[in-house]
N, C-alpha and C positions, 0 to 999 in steps of 0.2 A: 702244836706250835708254841714257842715261847713268845713273850710280849713283843720283842723286836720283830720277830717274823710276822706276827699278826699285823703290826703297824705297817710293815713293808707290803704285805698282802693287801691291806686296806687301801693304801695309797695307789698301788698298781691297778686295782679294780676301779677305783673312783676316777683315776686318770683315763682309763679306757672308756668309762661311761661318759665322762665330761672332760673332753680335751681342753675346752675353754671354761673359765669359771666366772664369767661376767654376771654381775648381780642382775636380777630380773626386774628390778625397779627401773623405770624410765626417768631420765633427768637430762638437763642440758648444761648444768653447772653445779658447783659444789654446794651452793645454797639450796638448790632444788633437791639435791640428793638428801641433805639433812632433813628437809621438810618431808620428803617422801618416806624416809625411814621413820620419822615421828608418826606419820599417818598410818604406817603399816602395822603398828602394834595391835595385835588381836584382829587384824584385817588382812585379807590376802593381797599379795602383790598385784594380782590381776585386777582386783577392784580398785586399788590405789591408782594403778596405771590408767584405768578407765576414767576416773575422776580427773586425774592430772592432765589428761589429753587436752582438756579445756582450761583447767585451773592454771597450768603452767604457761599458758599463752599470755596470762596477765600477771601472775606472781613469778617474777623473774629475779628479783633481788629483795633484800630486807626492807627497803623503803616502800616497796609496793604493799606489803602487809600493813605498815603503819598508815599509809595513805588510805587504804581501803577499809580498815577497821575490822573488829572482831565479828560483828553481825554479818558483814559481807562475806567473810571467810566461811562462816557457818553455812550460809546458803549454798556455797559452792562445794562443800564437802559433806553435806548432810546425809549422803548414803554411806559414809564411813562410820564404823562403830566408834562410839564415844566422841562424836564430832563436836559437841559443845566444848568439852574439855580440850580436845586437840586444837580447836580454833583459837581458844584463849592462849594456849601454849605456843602455837605458831606465831601469834602476835607478840607474845612476851619474849620468845626466843629471838625474833627478828629485831625487836627493840634493843635487846641486850647485845646482839651482834653489832649493831650500829654504835651504841653508847660505850661499849667496853672493848670490843675486838676489832674496831676499824673495818667492819664488814667481812673480816676473814673468819673462816671456820677454824676453831682451835685445833691444834695438832697433838694435844696431850690428853690422856684419859682424865687427869685431874681437872683440866679446864672444861672439857666437854661435859663433864658431869655437873657443872655449874649451870648449864643451860636447862630451862624448863622442859620437862617430859623426856629428858635424855637420861637413860639408865645405862648400866654397864654394857648390856648387849648392844644397844643403839650406838653407844660411843665406840665400841669395838668394830662395828660394821663400818662406821665413818673412818676410823683409823686405818683399817685394812684397805677399804676401797679408794679413799682419797690419797692416803699417804703411804700405802704399801707396807704398813707396819705388821709384824708377825704376831697378830692377836687373833683369838678365836672367840666369837660371840657364842655364849652358851645359853640355851633355853631348855625347856623340858624335852624338846625334840632331839637336840644334839645329845643331851643327857641320855635319852632313851636309846639312841643308836649305839653309843659307846658302851653302854651297859649290856645291851643285847648281844653284842659281839665280844663281850668280856675284855675289852681294852681297859675298862674301869669297872670297879665295883663300888659305886657310891649311892647314897640314898636319895639325893635330889640334885637339881641343877646348880645350886650354890656350891655344894661339895665338889661337883664335877668341874666347875669353873676354877676352883682353887687348885685342882689337881692337874689341869691341862699342861702347864709349863713344866711339871715334874715328869710327865709322860712323853710329850712331844718336844722335839727341838724346834728352833725358829723356822727352819726350812720346811719341816713337816707341817707346822701350823699354817704357814703361808699356802701350801698346797691344798690342805684340807678345808680351810675356812669355808669358802662358798660351796665347795663340792659336797661337804657334809649336809649343808642346807638343802641342796638339790636332791641329795640321796634320800633324806627323810621325807621330803616333799613328794617325791614320785615313787619311792620304793618302800622305805621303812616307816610306814604310817602307823599311828597309834592303834587304829582299828583296820583290820583287813590288810596287813602288809603283804607285799607281793613276794612272799618268801620263796615260792617254787621257782620263780624266775630270777631270783637274786643270786649273784655270783659270790656273795659273801656268806651264803648259808652254811658253808662248810666250817666256818669259825663262829657261827651264831648260836649262842646258848639258848636263845628264845626259840629258834627253829628246831633245835635238837629236842628240847623239852616238849615241843608241840607235836612232834612226830614220833 
């Protein structure tokens, strides 16, 4: 297969696997989505959802974080990895949203990156989920998948992120965004990937080398 054929095949398989591409983090409004994404760094969505089942009954908008203060936030998210740092940044982000953005979540990459603990991946998740923008958040997992199936040949996630828009068009990026996340989460794991049951193994360089 040439590159375009591989991309079309990838899209077909992932659409079959995941007809809907809803993010797995639970939230009730745009502010809670931002907070949930911040909390999910190096933590599973499952654990974040477990904590937020109670946390989001109280933390509903930026002013709640300011009212309740950092130490209170720490107590409620202490089972989340890096909870001390995340609590401070949840507070600081909430404060900045009130002071600079009139409580609104920014809709540009440049402005989102000004928020504490918001990195390129986090910002792109927000842009895609809230504003339907054709962006793809790249981490080591997305990098791994795209290199295993030889869509890309890059050395790290930073290189992969730079190449995304050269490889995929806007429509393809919109389709693949969450579906690639679901795919690496449930199939193409770093250790013990489910290669034998994977419908992409026919184009997977990793699988061919393994067998």
